[in-house]
N, C-alpha and C positions, 0 to 999 in steps of 0.2 A: 538559698537565696533569701535575702531579707525581705519580709513582707512590709506592706505600706503602713501597717498599724501595730507593730510589735516592739516599739521602742518605749521603754519605761523612763520617765523623766521626773525631775522636780519642777514645780512652777516657782520661779524666782522673780519677785518684783524688784527690778533693777532700779536703784536710785538714779544712776546717771542716764541710762537709756530711756527712762521714763515709760517703761512698758514691761509686760510680763514676758520673761524668757523661759524657754523650756530646756533645761540642762540635764544631760543624761545622768542616770543613777549608776553608781559603781558599787561593786560588791564590797561589803564592809562599811559602807556609809551609814552613819547614824544621826543624820540631821533631822530635826523635827520641825513641824509647822511653827512659825514664829521665830525661828533661828535667824540671826543676822550672819551672813556668810560672805566670804570673799571668793569670787569665782573668776575664771578666765573666760572672756567672751570670745566670739567667733573671729575677732580681729587680733586676738592675742594680748589684749589689755586686761589687767587685773581691776575688777570693779567690785562694788559691795551692793548687797541687796538682802531682801527678806524672803525666806522660804514660806510660801503661802499654800503650797499643796505638795503632797507626796504621792509617789507610785502612780503617776498618770500615764496613760497610754496615748500617744499622739502619732500623727503621720510624720514621716521623715521630713517633709517640707516645713513643718511647724517647729522643728527642733533647731536650736542655735548650734549650727555646725561647728565642731572643733571646740566647743565650750566644756567646762568642767568646774565643779566646786572644789576649791583648793583647801579651805579650812573654815572653821568658825571665826568670826571676826574677833580680834583681840582688843584689849583696851586701847592699844596704840592706834588700831584701825578706827575705832570709834572716836578717838580724839581728833583724828584727821577729818572725819565727817563733820564733827562739831566746828572745827576751824574753817572748813570749806563752806559751811552754811553762812558764816559771817561774811566771807568773801562773795558768796553767791548773792547775798542781799545787795551788796554794792554793785555787782554786775547787772543785777535785775533793774535797778533804778537807772543805771547808765544806759542800758538798752532801751528802756521806755522813753528816755529823753531823745535818743537818736531816732526812734520810730516816729515820734512827734515831729522831729526836725525834717525828716524825709517824707512825712505825710503818708506813711504806709498803712494799709488796711490790715493791721495785725492786732490780735489780742494776746499780749504776752502773758503766759501762764506761770512760768517758772524759769529760773536760771540755776544750773547745777554744775558744780565742779566735779571732775573725775577724781577718783580716789588718790591718784598721784599729783593732782593739782595742775596737770599740764594742759587740760582741755576744759572747755566750758560748753555746755549744751543749753541752748535757749529754746524753750518749748513754747509754741504759740498755736492759736487757732486762727483761721481766716476762712471767709466764704469764697475766696478766689486765690489764684496763684499769685505769689508775691515776688517781685524782683528785689531781693535783699542784698545784692552784690555790694553796693556801697556801704550798707549797714555792716556787713561782715568785715569789710576792709577797715572801717573805723573801730570796730570792736577789737579786731586783731591788733591794731596799732595801739589802742589804749591799754589793753591787758597783756599784750605779748604772750598770748596763749593760742592754742589751736581752737578755732571757733566752729561750732556746729549748730545750725538752726534746724529744729525738728517741728514740722507741722503735724498736728494731730487733730482728730475729729472730737466732737463732744462725748461720744461714747467711749473713745479711748481714754479721754481724760477721766471720766467717771470710773473706768475700769482700774486705773492706777491709783487714783485718790481714794477710791472705795467709800463705803458709807452704807446707809440703809434706805430702802425704798419705802413707798407709802404703805406697804404690807407689814412693815416692821422687821423684815428679814434683811440680811446682808444683800447688797446688790448682786443680781444674777451675773452681770458682766464680769465682776471681780473673780467669780469662781468658774467662769467658763474656760474650757480647754481649747486651745487653738484659736483660729480666726473667728471673730464674732460673726454670727449669722445675720443676714439681712432680714429686717422685720418690715413687712409690707402691709398696705391697706387691704390686700386680699385676705390676709390672716384676720384682720379686724372684721371684715364683712362676713367671712365664713362663720365666725363666732357670734354674729349678730350684735356687734358692739359699735356700729358706725354712728349711732345716735347718742353715744356717751359723751362726746365732746373731747377736744384735744387735751384738756387739762387732766382728764381721768385716764387717758390712754398714754400719756407721756411720762417718762421716767425723769430722774433728777438731771439727766443730760439734755432734756428737752426733746428727745427723739422718742419714737414708739417703744414701749417697754419690751425688754427681751422676753419676758414671760409670756407674751402673746404668741410665741412660737411653740410653747410647750404642749398645748392641748389641741392644736389645729387638726391633727389627724383624727383625734377622738371625735371632734365636732363634725368632721367630714363624714365619718361613719354613722354618727347619730342622725345627721341630716338626711341620709339616704332613706330613712324610715318615714320621713315626714313630707307632706305635700308642700310645694313651694308657696311662698306668699302670693296671694291672688288666685289660688286654685279654687275651683268649684268642688265642694265636697258633699257627699251623701253619707249620712250616719246610719248606724244600725237601727236607731229608733225611728227612722223615717224622716227626720229633719234634714234640711240641706241649707247651704249658704256659701259664703266666700271666706277664705282664710285671710284674716287681717292681723294676725300676730302668731309668732311661733316661739315656744319655750323649748329650746333644743335639749337642754339637760334633763328636764322633767318629761320630755316627750309628750307635750300638750300643744294644742293649737287654740287660737281664739277665732271664733266663727261669727260672722255678721250675717243675719238674715234681714228680711225687709223691715222687721220691727223689733229686733232684739240682738243682743250680743251675748255670747256665752263661751265658756271654756270647756273643752272636752279632751279626753285622753286619746292617744293613738289607737288603742284597742277598739274605740267606738267608731272609727272611720271605716265605712264599708267600701267606698270608692271615691276617687277624685279625678278631676280633669285639670291639668296644669294650665296656667295662663298662656295666652297666645302671643300677645304683643310684648315687645322688649321693654316698653315704658313701665309696664306693670312689674316685669321681672326685676328692674333695677330698684324698685321700692323695697324688695326683699332685704337688701343689705342694710336698710335703715330702720326696719320695723320688725325684724325677726324675733326680738326678745320682748316685744310689747304685749303684755297681757293685761 
């Protein structure tokens, strides 16, 4: 029986589909990262894309069913892509004019011709569902092609376009395998970063950074050793006070007494009494890393 995670695939950034597809690897394949390839998609159409990852293991549901890489792109294939780009520019401008005409709440991102030139995919973002039936009719009439409109989110856009984050490394989403994980404010609070401000927590897509999910489990384990924000603590040297800040990674706390503030290590805590009221507990999320 086939297991849920035993399928080896290539990660192919499809030019037409405007997303990363996971195409099964076959014995004898020698495609490398960066190779431009022609592949058969799950609908039986030949399309072109770039191999961005090798030897990945994905769940069956993440794989493009019935897909396969046919060959490396030839000069003739690349000439088609170049010719299609010129036509795509015309289609893009025409679609923008029609969006304005119908007053649709759409941000057009790209227009892409299929490899055979028979289909055009218009990619857009929107904060709401869009009734684009009349738009499709006009586009089909104008270009005499099969029209497809693909709505994507800002994270999906960043994943396909790719680029670099504020850390200087390639975007995490571009190298992620399978569906993108949801990034939540709970992850931010657990890591004591709620007070950082949205500009420091957001990626190039404007959403919470993917990397916020990487160390959550580690922070959860480290926090188990520390008294919560607002706890009354007694130290080995006889001093006592209230926890007003937590350094999770360095395992230190900031303690406030009646007339002083000081920082001490976890090893110096003799005992502590957690805060009682919920109002005090909620402050933990915005103050845990203030020392």
